[in-house]
N, CA and C atoms as an extended XYZ file, in Angstrom:
465
Properties=species:S:1:pos:R:3:atomname:S:1:resname:S:1:resid:I:1 pbc="F F F"
N       -70.138       -6.936        6.220 N   MET     1
C       -69.604       -5.294        6.437 CA  MET     1
C       -68.429       -5.360        5.818 C   MET     1
N       -67.860       -4.490        5.127 N   SER     2
C       -66.605       -4.518        4.359 CA  SER     2
C       -65.473       -3.421        5.025 C   SER     2
N       -64.076       -4.537        5.132 N   SER     3
C       -63.729       -3.102        5.770 CA  SER     3
C       -62.860       -1.692        5.395 C   SER     3
N       -64.008       -1.508        4.269 N   VAL     4
C       -62.928       -0.342        3.673 CA  VAL     4
C       -64.190        0.500        4.167 C   VAL     4
N       -63.704        2.020        4.698 N   PRO     5
C       -64.132        3.202        5.183 CA  PRO     5
C       -64.876        3.517        4.250 C   PRO     5
N       -65.942        4.318        5.033 N   SER     6
C       -67.300        4.539        4.308 CA  SER     6
C       -66.089        6.147        3.322 C   SER     6
N       -67.784        6.914        2.658 N   GLU     7
C       -67.296        8.457        2.255 CA  GLU     7
C       -68.000        8.892        3.955 C   GLU     7
N       -68.358        8.462        4.770 N   THR     8
C       -68.714        9.747        5.937 CA  THR     8
C       -67.450        9.968        6.966 C   THR     8
N       -66.497        8.808        6.355 N   THR     9
C       -65.613        9.379        7.499 CA  THR     9
C       -64.467       10.505        7.575 C   THR     9
N       -63.665       10.255        8.772 N   SER    10
C       -63.113       11.400        8.606 CA  SER    10
C       -61.975       11.430        7.969 C   SER    10
N       -61.444       10.138        7.411 N   PHE    11
C       -60.101       10.249        6.924 CA  PHE    11
C       -60.325       10.574        5.421 C   PHE    11
N       -62.066       10.261        5.100 N   SER    12
C       -61.651       10.590        3.494 CA  SER    12
C       -62.190       12.113        3.460 C   SER    12
N       -61.895       13.172        3.543 N   ARG    13
C       -61.943       14.471        3.231 CA  ARG    13
C       -61.920       14.582        1.885 C   ARG    13
N       -62.230       15.230        1.554 N   VAL    14
C       -62.481       15.753       -0.177 CA  VAL    14
C       -61.547       17.355       -0.363 C   VAL    14
N       -60.503       17.505       -0.735 N   ARG    15
C       -59.672       18.551       -0.563 CA  ARG    15
C       -60.088       18.831       -2.052 C   ARG    15
N       -60.681       20.328       -2.769 N   THR    16
C       -60.658       21.343       -2.781 CA  THR    16
C       -59.863       22.016       -3.372 C   THR    16
N       -58.786       21.759       -4.391 N   PRO    17
C       -57.726       22.797       -4.422 CA  PRO    17
C       -58.405       24.169       -5.142 C   PRO    17
N       -57.290       25.698       -4.450 N   THR    18
C       -57.283       27.144       -4.157 CA  THR    18
C       -56.592       27.111       -5.554 C   THR    18
N       -57.345       28.442       -5.647 N   PRO    19
C       -56.532       28.856       -7.184 CA  PRO    19
C       -55.175       29.128       -6.472 C   PRO    19
N       -53.940       28.698       -7.386 N   GLY    20
C       -52.943       29.993       -7.438 CA  GLY    20
C       -51.552       28.589       -6.256 C   GLY    20
N       -52.150       27.482       -5.558 N   ALA    21
C       -51.947       26.802       -4.463 CA  ALA    21
C       -50.842       25.732       -5.450 C   ALA    21
N       -49.560       25.394       -4.805 N   GLY    22
C       -48.703       23.905       -5.216 CA  GLY    22
C       -48.133       24.980       -6.030 C   GLY    22
N       -47.216       24.206       -6.768 N   ARG    23
C       -45.406       24.506       -6.788 CA  ARG    23
C       -45.305       25.791       -7.821 C   ARG    23
N       -46.759       26.384       -8.554 N   ASN    24
C       -46.469       27.125       -9.516 CA  ASN    24
C       -45.829       28.963       -8.870 C   ASN    24
N       -47.120       28.579       -7.641 N   ARG    25
C       -47.530       30.020       -7.204 CA  ARG    25
C       -46.018       30.910       -5.959 C   ARG    25
N       -46.141       31.919       -6.953 N   LYS    26
C       -45.200       32.975       -6.694 CA  LYS    26
C       -44.718       33.193       -5.431 C   LYS    26
N       -44.034       33.528       -4.530 N   LYS    27
C       -43.940       34.230       -3.558 CA  LYS    27
C       -44.264       36.269       -3.653 C   LYS    27
N       -45.297       36.699       -2.967 N   SER    28
C       -45.337       37.886       -3.466 CA  SER    28
C       -44.053       38.575       -2.788 C   SER    28
N       -43.557       39.542       -3.579 N   ARG    29
C       -41.986       40.765       -3.275 CA  ARG    29
C       -42.513       42.120       -3.036 C   ARG    29
N       -41.885       41.990       -2.394 N   ASP    30
C       -42.110       43.540       -1.590 CA  ASP    30
C       -41.619       44.569       -2.502 C   ASP    30
N       -41.879       46.241       -3.230 N   PRO    31
C       -41.561       46.921       -4.316 CA  PRO    31
C       -39.923       47.443       -3.619 C   PRO    31
N       -39.195       47.867       -4.493 N   LEU    32
C       -37.921       47.836       -4.557 CA  LEU    32
C       -37.579       48.707       -3.008 C   LEU    32
N       -38.442       50.089       -2.988 N   PRO    33
C       -37.534       50.787       -1.463 CA  PRO    33
C       -37.548       49.419       -0.327 C   PRO    33
N       -39.126       48.841        0.153 N   ILE    34
C       -38.938       48.313        1.357 CA  ILE    34
C       -37.807       47.202        1.094 C   ILE    34
N       -38.270       46.197        0.347 N   GLY    35
C       -36.845       45.629        0.039 CA  GLY    35
C       -35.204       45.968        0.018 C   GLY    35
N       -34.827       47.247       -0.404 N   SER    36
C       -34.227       48.170        0.073 CA  SER    36
C       -33.494       48.043        1.428 C   SER    36
N       -34.819       48.511        2.139 N   LEU    37
C       -34.641       48.889        2.998 CA  LEU    37
C       -34.267       47.866        4.238 C   LEU    37
N       -35.511       46.409        3.920 N   LYS    38
C       -34.989       45.590        4.896 CA  LYS    38
C       -33.542       44.441        4.344 C   LYS    38
N       -32.943       44.739        3.134 N   GLY    39
C       -31.092       43.899        3.028 CA  GLY    39
C       -30.109       45.299        3.498 C   GLY    39
N       -30.788       46.800        3.600 N   CYS    40
C       -29.900       47.455        4.364 CA  CYS    40
C       -29.560       47.420        5.655 C   CYS    40
N       -30.851       47.100        6.281 N   ALA    41
C       -31.476       46.665        7.924 CA  ALA    41
C       -30.491       45.182        7.823 C   ALA    41
N       -30.588       44.305        7.571 N   ALA    42
C       -30.076       42.610        7.108 CA  ALA    42
C       -27.712       43.074        6.535 C   ALA    42
N       -28.150       43.645        6.473 N   GLY    43
C       -26.376       44.154        5.717 CA  GLY    43
C       -26.117       44.559        7.278 C   GLY    43
N       -26.495       45.986        7.991 N   LEU    44
C       -25.642       46.248        9.320 CA  LEU    44
C       -25.555       45.540       10.495 C   LEU    44
N       -27.406       44.494       10.402 N   ALA    45
C       -27.260       43.547       11.860 CA  ALA    45
C       -25.819       42.698       11.273 C   ALA    45
N       -25.604       42.667       10.214 N   ALA    46
C       -24.795       41.376        9.875 CA  ALA    46
C       -23.234       41.838       10.676 C   ALA    46
N       -23.120       43.279        9.413 N   LEU    47
C       -21.926       44.522       10.271 CA  LEU    47
C       -21.814       44.064       11.963 C   LEU    47
N       -22.873       44.118       12.562 N   PHE    48
C       -22.385       44.792       14.213 CA  PHE    48
C       -21.855       43.720       14.341 C   PHE    48
N       -23.125       42.423       14.065 N   VAL    49
C       -22.600       40.775       14.906 CA  VAL    49
C       -21.108       40.501       14.517 C   VAL    49
N       -20.526       40.520       13.538 N   LEU    50
C       -19.178       40.681       12.824 CA  LEU    50
C       -18.216       41.463       13.550 C   LEU    50
N       -18.698       42.477       13.640 N   LEU    51
C       -17.717       43.715       14.259 CA  LEU    51
C       -17.147       42.946       15.816 C   LEU    51
N       -18.446       43.069       16.221 N   SER    52
C       -18.332       42.832       17.655 CA  SER    52
C       -16.963       41.230       17.523 C   SER    52
N       -17.830       40.250       16.858 N   LEU    53
C       -16.989       39.012       16.670 CA  LEU    53
C       -15.812       39.085       16.330 C   LEU    53
N       -15.122       39.936       15.536 N   PHE    54
C       -13.738       40.246       15.470 CA  PHE    54
C       -13.276       40.678       16.275 C   PHE    54
N       -13.342       41.533       17.295 N   ALA    55
C       -13.512       42.938       18.365 CA  ALA    55
C       -12.409       41.380       19.244 C   ALA    55
N       -13.945       40.929       19.905 N   SER    56
C       -13.495       39.876       20.343 CA  SER    56
C       -12.751       38.924       19.993 C   SER    56
N       -12.549       37.881       19.305 N   ALA    57
C       -11.053       37.563       18.715 CA  ALA    57
C       -10.012       38.574       19.021 C   ALA    57
N       -10.113       39.403       17.996 N   ALA    58
C        -8.671       40.486       17.844 CA  ALA    58
C        -8.206       41.070       19.187 C   ALA    58
N        -8.869       41.099       20.357 N   ALA    59
C        -8.788       41.452       21.781 CA  ALA    59
C        -7.667       40.044       22.778 C   ALA    59
N        -8.115       38.577       22.003 N   GLY    60
C        -7.891       37.418       22.836 CA  GLY    60
C        -6.454       37.682       21.746 C   GLY    60
N        -5.562       38.160       21.359 N   THR    61
C        -4.057       37.797       20.845 CA  THR    61
C        -3.352       39.207       21.978 C   THR    61
N        -2.135       38.855       20.983 N   ASP    62
C        -1.333       39.359       22.177 CA  ASP    62
C        -0.633       41.045       21.485 C   ASP    62
N        -1.445       40.930       20.367 N   ASN    63
C        -0.980       42.728       19.556 CA  ASN    63
C        -2.581       43.170       19.214 C   ASN    63
N        -3.677       43.573       19.724 N   PRO    64
C        -4.446       43.284       18.910 CA  PRO    64
C        -4.975       44.654       18.044 C   PRO    64
N        -4.429       45.315       18.116 N   GLY    65
C        -4.114       46.313       16.828 CA  GLY    65
C        -3.796       46.750       15.905 C   GLY    65
N        -2.918       45.491       15.427 N   ILE    66
C        -3.049       44.617       13.924 CA  ILE    66
C        -3.966       44.208       13.637 C   ILE    66
N        -4.883       43.718       13.942 N   LEU    67
C        -5.682       43.371       13.776 CA  LEU    67
C        -7.140       43.689       13.455 C   LEU    67
N        -6.498       44.856       14.188 N   TYR    68
C        -8.697       45.596       14.160 CA  TYR    68
C        -9.277       46.287       12.950 C   TYR    68
N        -8.323       46.661       11.872 N   LEU    69
C        -8.098       47.188       10.735 CA  LEU    69
C        -8.489       46.244        9.122 C   LEU    69
N        -7.907       44.868        9.208 N   PRO    70
C        -8.749       43.686        8.388 CA  PRO    70
C        -9.599       42.891        8.787 C   PRO    70
N       -10.046       43.095        9.897 N   PHE    71
C       -11.355       42.714       10.911 CA  PHE    71
C       -12.905       43.954       10.719 C   PHE    71
N       -12.383       45.000       10.590 N   SER    72
C       -13.208       45.552       10.363 CA  SER    72
C       -13.909       46.197        9.368 C   SER    72
N       -12.456       45.994        7.715 N   LEU    73
C       -12.908       45.854        7.016 CA  LEU    73
C       -13.763       44.266        6.585 C   LEU    73
N       -12.936       43.357        6.956 N   CYS    74
C       -13.887       42.565        6.522 CA  CYS    74
C       -15.443       42.203        6.564 C   CYS    74
N       -15.458       42.700        7.784 N   SER    75
C       -17.298       42.848        8.590 CA  SER    75
C       -17.549       44.342        7.447 C   SER    75
N       -17.199       45.126        6.925 N   LEU    76
C       -18.348       46.164        6.873 CA  LEU    76
C       -18.350       45.442        5.486 C   LEU    76
N       -17.494       44.590        4.269 N   TYR    77
C       -17.811       43.911        2.828 CA  TYR    77
C       -18.454       42.859        3.339 C   TYR    77
N       -18.330       41.741        4.441 N   LEU    78
C       -19.602       41.191        4.460 CA  LEU    78
C       -20.495       41.748        4.863 C   LEU    78
N       -20.966       42.227        5.122 N   GLY    79
C       -22.065       43.097        5.778 CA  GLY    79
C       -22.553       44.044        4.296 C   GLY    79
N       -21.634       44.069        3.512 N   ALA    80
C       -22.552       44.847        1.977 CA  ALA    80
C       -22.792       43.686        1.219 C   ALA    80
N       -22.371       42.925        1.469 N   LEU    81
C       -22.641       41.034        1.014 CA  LEU    81
C       -24.271       40.697        1.289 C   LEU    81
N       -24.170       41.110        2.898 N   ALA    82
C       -25.018       40.608        3.288 CA  ALA    82
C       -26.140       41.304        3.126 C   ALA    82
N       -25.966       42.791        2.855 N   ALA    83
C       -27.171       43.870        2.261 CA  ALA    83
C       -27.700       43.268        1.169 C   ALA    83
N       -26.743       42.910        0.553 N   GLY    84
C       -27.421       42.657       -1.710 CA  GLY    84
C       -28.278       41.360       -1.525 C   GLY    84
N       -27.213       41.163       -0.464 N   ILE    85
C       -28.388       39.044       -0.524 CA  ILE    85
C       -30.064       39.607        0.089 C   ILE    85
N       -29.842       40.041        0.831 N   GLY    86
C       -30.915       40.266        1.924 CA  GLY    86
C       -32.053       41.312        1.193 C   GLY    86
N       -31.935       42.199       -0.108 N   ALA    87
C       -32.339       42.785       -0.496 CA  ALA    87
C       -32.966       42.279       -1.528 C   ALA    87
N       -32.159       41.506       -2.573 N   VAL    88
C       -32.622       40.496       -3.773 CA  VAL    88
C       -33.337       38.982       -3.286 C   VAL    88
N       -33.578       39.522       -2.050 N   ARG    89
C       -34.689       38.200       -1.113 CA  ARG    89
C       -35.714       38.670       -1.552 C   ARG    89
N       -35.849       39.862       -1.227 N   CYS    90
C       -36.844       40.095       -1.345 CA  CYS    90
C       -37.617       41.219       -2.153 C   CYS    90
N       -37.340       41.786       -3.679 N   THR    91
C       -37.595       42.094       -4.681 CA  THR    91
C       -37.323       40.928       -5.132 C   THR    91
N       -37.635       41.610       -6.754 N   SER    92
C       -37.468       40.556       -7.991 CA  SER    92
C       -36.576       41.351       -8.480 C   SER    92
N       -35.711       42.361       -9.021 N   GLN    93
C       -34.897       42.737       -9.405 CA  GLN    93
C       -33.969       42.651       -8.973 C   GLN    93
N       -32.609       42.038       -9.444 N   PRO    94
C       -31.465       41.810       -8.750 CA  PRO    94
C       -30.461       42.529       -8.638 C   PRO    94
N       -29.825       43.700       -9.624 N   VAL    95
C       -29.456       44.632       -9.772 CA  VAL    95
C       -29.114       45.775       -9.177 C   VAL    95
N       -30.663       46.592       -9.469 N   LEU    96
C       -31.217       47.657       -8.728 CA  LEU    96
C       -31.668       46.996       -7.307 C   LEU    96
N       -31.908       45.858       -6.681 N   SER    97
C       -31.948       45.841       -5.233 CA  SER    97
C       -30.462       46.241       -4.718 C   SER    97
N       -30.001       45.182       -5.154 N   GLY    98
C       -28.140       45.324       -4.505 CA  GLY    98
C       -27.774       46.873       -4.670 C   GLY    98
N       -27.642       47.209       -5.614 N   LEU    99
C       -27.197       48.805       -6.163 CA  LEU    99
C       -28.669       50.149       -4.713 C   LEU    99
N       -29.170       49.820       -4.607 N   THR   100
C       -30.076       50.583       -3.688 CA  THR   100
C       -29.739       50.168       -2.481 C   THR   100
N       -29.303       49.521       -2.101 N   ALA   101
C       -29.257       48.501       -0.600 CA  ALA   101
C       -28.046       49.089       -0.946 C   ALA   101
N       -26.811       48.635       -1.276 N   GLY   102
C       -26.054       48.865       -0.992 CA  GLY   102
C       -25.223       50.726       -1.148 C   GLY   102
N       -26.248       51.617       -2.037 N   ALA   103
C       -25.937       52.348       -1.603 CA  ALA   103
C       -26.055       52.916        0.478 C   ALA   103
N       -27.835       52.727        0.224 N   LEU   104
C       -28.386       52.927        1.580 CA  LEU   104
C       -27.726       52.456        2.747 C   LEU   104
N       -26.766       51.104        2.700 N   TYR   105
C       -25.689       50.791        3.635 CA  TYR   105
C       -24.965       51.933        3.616 C   TYR   105
N       -23.971       51.868        2.243 N   ALA   106
C       -22.828       52.963        2.279 CA  ALA   106
C       -23.405       54.689        3.621 C   ALA   106
N       -24.804       55.262        2.626 N   LEU   107
C       -25.472       56.013        3.709 CA  LEU   107
C       -24.758       55.721        5.226 C   LEU   107
N       -25.588       54.814        5.804 N   CYS   108
C       -25.732       54.249        7.140 CA  CYS   108
C       -24.372       54.126        7.611 C   CYS   108
N       -22.889       53.921        7.437 N   VAL   109
C       -21.826       53.775        7.271 CA  VAL   109
C       -21.737       55.219        7.310 C   VAL   109
N       -21.518       55.889        6.271 N   PHE   110
C       -21.427       57.521        6.898 CA  PHE   110
C       -21.670       57.799        7.616 C   PHE   110
N       -23.145       57.659        8.151 N   LEU   111
C       -23.260       58.323        9.320 CA  LEU   111
C       -23.339       58.187       10.637 C   LEU   111
N       -22.436       56.373       10.725 N   MET   112
C       -22.176       56.583       11.877 CA  MET   112
C       -20.519       56.941       11.858 C   MET   112
N       -20.084       56.943       10.796 N   SER   113
C       -18.844       57.312       11.142 CA  SER   113
C       -18.597       59.021       11.432 C   SER   113
N       -19.721       59.510       11.327 N   LEU   114
C       -19.845       60.988       12.204 CA  LEU   114
C       -20.084       61.280       13.144 C   LEU   114
N       -20.134       60.087       13.831 N   LEU   115
C       -20.076       59.966       15.251 CA  LEU   115
C       -19.101       60.918       16.234 C   LEU   115
N       -18.807       61.057       17.253 N   PRO   116
C       -17.396       61.548       17.991 CA  PRO   116
C       -16.945       60.524       18.476 C   PRO   116
N       -16.381       60.019       17.752 N   LEU   117
C       -15.275       58.787       18.399 CA  LEU   117
C       -13.819       59.729       17.477 C   LEU   117
N       -12.556       58.736       18.338 N   PRO   118
C       -11.329       58.569       17.973 CA  PRO   118
C       -11.272       58.103       16.565 C   PRO   118
N       -10.282       59.266       15.827 N   GLU   119
C        -9.888       58.701       14.689 CA  GLU   119
C        -8.900       57.549       13.822 C   GLU   119
N        -9.786       56.899       13.297 N   SER   120
C        -8.794       55.687       12.430 CA  SER   120
C        -7.576       55.808       12.655 C   SER   120
N        -6.822       56.843       11.967 N   GLY   121
C        -5.912       56.845       10.922 CA  GLY   121
C        -5.837       56.708        9.692 C   GLY   121
N        -7.003       56.625        8.987 N   LEU   122
C        -7.171       56.090        7.953 CA  LEU   122
C        -6.843       57.484        6.993 C   LEU   122
N        -6.342       58.180        5.651 N   PRO   123
C        -6.472       59.296        4.899 CA  PRO   123
C        -7.960       59.226        4.800 C   PRO   123
N        -8.683       60.524        4.056 N   SER   124
C        -9.716       60.867        3.924 CA  SER   124
C        -9.999       60.092        2.801 C   SER   124
N        -8.598       60.239        1.567 N   SER   125
C        -8.845       59.720        0.146 CA  SER   125
C        -9.924       58.025       -0.055 C   SER   125
N        -8.834       57.244        0.906 N   VAL   126
C        -8.529       56.164        1.558 CA  VAL   126
C       -10.359       55.658        1.715 C   VAL   126
N       -10.733       56.765        2.682 N   TYR   127
C       -11.862       56.327        3.749 CA  TYR   127
C       -12.912       56.146        2.085 C   TYR   127
N       -13.379       57.339        1.379 N   TRP   128
C       -14.004       57.514        0.176 CA  TRP   128
C       -14.104       56.405       -0.274 C   TRP   128
N       -12.796       55.555       -0.441 N   ILE   129
C       -13.089       54.644       -1.513 CA  ILE   129
C       -13.233       53.458       -1.541 C   ILE   129
N       -12.965       53.081        0.336 N   LEU   130
C       -13.750       52.036        0.718 CA  LEU   130
C       -14.910       52.285        1.130 C   LEU   130
N       -15.331       53.331        0.761 N   LEU   131
C       -17.310       53.989        1.587 CA  LEU   131
C       -18.247       53.635        0.421 C   LEU   131
N       -17.064       54.354       -1.247 N   PHE   132
C       -17.900       53.382       -2.424 CA  PHE   132
C       -17.964       52.230       -2.325 C   PHE   132
N       -16.786       51.541       -2.114 N   THR   133
C       -16.389       50.274       -2.700 CA  THR   133
C       -17.482       49.317       -2.050 C   THR   133
N       -18.081       49.240       -0.979 N   THR   134
C       -19.600       48.840       -0.473 CA  THR   134
C       -20.766       47.911       -1.662 C   THR   134
N       -20.773       49.414       -2.766 N   VAL   135
C       -21.910       49.531       -3.551 CA  VAL   135
C       -21.880       48.278       -4.172 C   VAL   135
N       -20.337       48.479       -4.953 N   PRO   136
C       -20.159       47.173       -5.714 CA  PRO   136
C       -20.250       45.895       -5.074 C   PRO   136
N       -19.978       45.363       -3.375 N   ALA   137
C       -20.031       44.685       -3.019 CA  ALA   137
C       -21.440       44.396       -3.168 C   ALA   137
N       -22.091       45.240       -2.043 N   ALA   138
C       -23.856       44.595       -2.434 CA  ALA   138
C       -24.609       44.248       -3.672 C   ALA   138
N       -23.756       45.319       -4.287 N   VAL   139
C       -24.204       44.453       -6.256 CA  VAL   139
C       -24.083       42.807       -6.754 C   VAL   139
N       -23.003       42.479       -5.832 N   LEU   140
C       -22.501       41.557       -6.340 CA  LEU   140
C       -23.290       39.733       -4.842 C   LEU   140
N       -23.552       40.455       -4.149 N   GLY   141
C       -23.965       40.027       -3.560 CA  GLY   141
C       -25.293       39.949       -3.807 C   GLY   141
N       -26.443       41.264       -4.306 N   SER   142
C       -27.556       40.406       -4.981 CA  SER   142
C       -27.284       39.930       -6.045 C   SER   142
N       -25.936       39.432       -6.140 N   ILE   143
C       -26.561       38.508       -8.080 CA  ILE   143
C       -25.910       37.115       -7.352 C   ILE   143
N       -25.461       37.517       -6.242 N   LEU   144
C       -24.983       35.913       -5.971 CA  LEU   144
C       -26.022       34.933       -5.126 C   LEU   144
N       -27.385       36.361       -4.448 N   GLY   145
C       -28.168       35.983       -3.676 CA  GLY   145
C       -29.154       35.648       -4.508 C   GLY   145
N       -29.363       35.309       -5.563 N   GLN   146
C       -30.795       35.225       -6.088 CA  GLN   146
C       -30.807       33.521       -6.182 C   GLN   146
N       -31.879       33.297       -6.253 N   LYS   147
C       -32.355       32.106       -6.017 CA  LYS   147
C       -31.858       31.575       -7.468 C   LYS   147
N       -31.536       30.462       -7.425 N   ARG   148
C       -31.150       29.601       -9.196 CA  ARG   148
C       -32.100       28.710       -9.225 C   ARG   148
N       -32.520       28.745      -10.110 N   ARG   149
C       -33.497       27.482      -11.092 CA  ARG   149
C       -33.265       26.307      -10.956 C   ARG   149
N       -34.070       25.238      -10.592 N   ARG   150
C       -32.980       24.097      -10.609 CA  ARG   150
C       -34.213       23.281      -12.036 C   ARG   150
N       -33.400       22.815      -12.969 N   THR   151
C       -34.428       21.528      -14.045 CA  THR   151
C       -34.598       20.384      -13.362 C   THR   151
N       -35.284       20.123      -14.203 N   ARG   152
C       -35.963       18.522      -13.659 CA  ARG   152
C       -35.023       17.202      -13.358 C   ARG   152
N       -33.847       17.111      -13.885 N   TYR   153
C       -32.453       16.032      -13.141 CA  TYR   153
C       -31.612       16.792      -12.957 C   TYR   153
N       -31.376       18.038      -12.193 N   GLY   154
C       -30.914       18.999      -11.144 CA  GLY   154
C       -29.158       19.599      -11.968 C   GLY   154
N       -29.644       19.941      -13.305 N   ARG   155
C       -28.629       20.290      -14.179 CA  ARG   155
C       -28.490       21.213      -13.682 C   ARG   155
């Protein structure tokens, strides 16, 4: 008897390769509207998380009123970046997915601004400029969020 396991043991299963398995298989991507909606949802989730974190950080200071505007603008644009990154990870079209996710994100922020809450004190022209600049921020996020190709030697 030899110590080499025979072909009938459980250690020597024969694996048959499945078509498309391995490194070269591409992940299925969502269509553009679905990917943009997912990116918009990721951006809004990031917006709400950042707003709550920044509001609690500002509330712990002596003068929180002076910090609310910078913190809210920071969370607005970081949420737009997250919307672009989330959209490009779901679709294969970087700039177009960031553009549509940014437009949806700006639309959602506009609809949230229609809630009957006290005014922020910003003039309406500044508000519209801030709202429209979230779209380029989402496009920037979609460009930055693309998966980079790595070469064989890491260059």
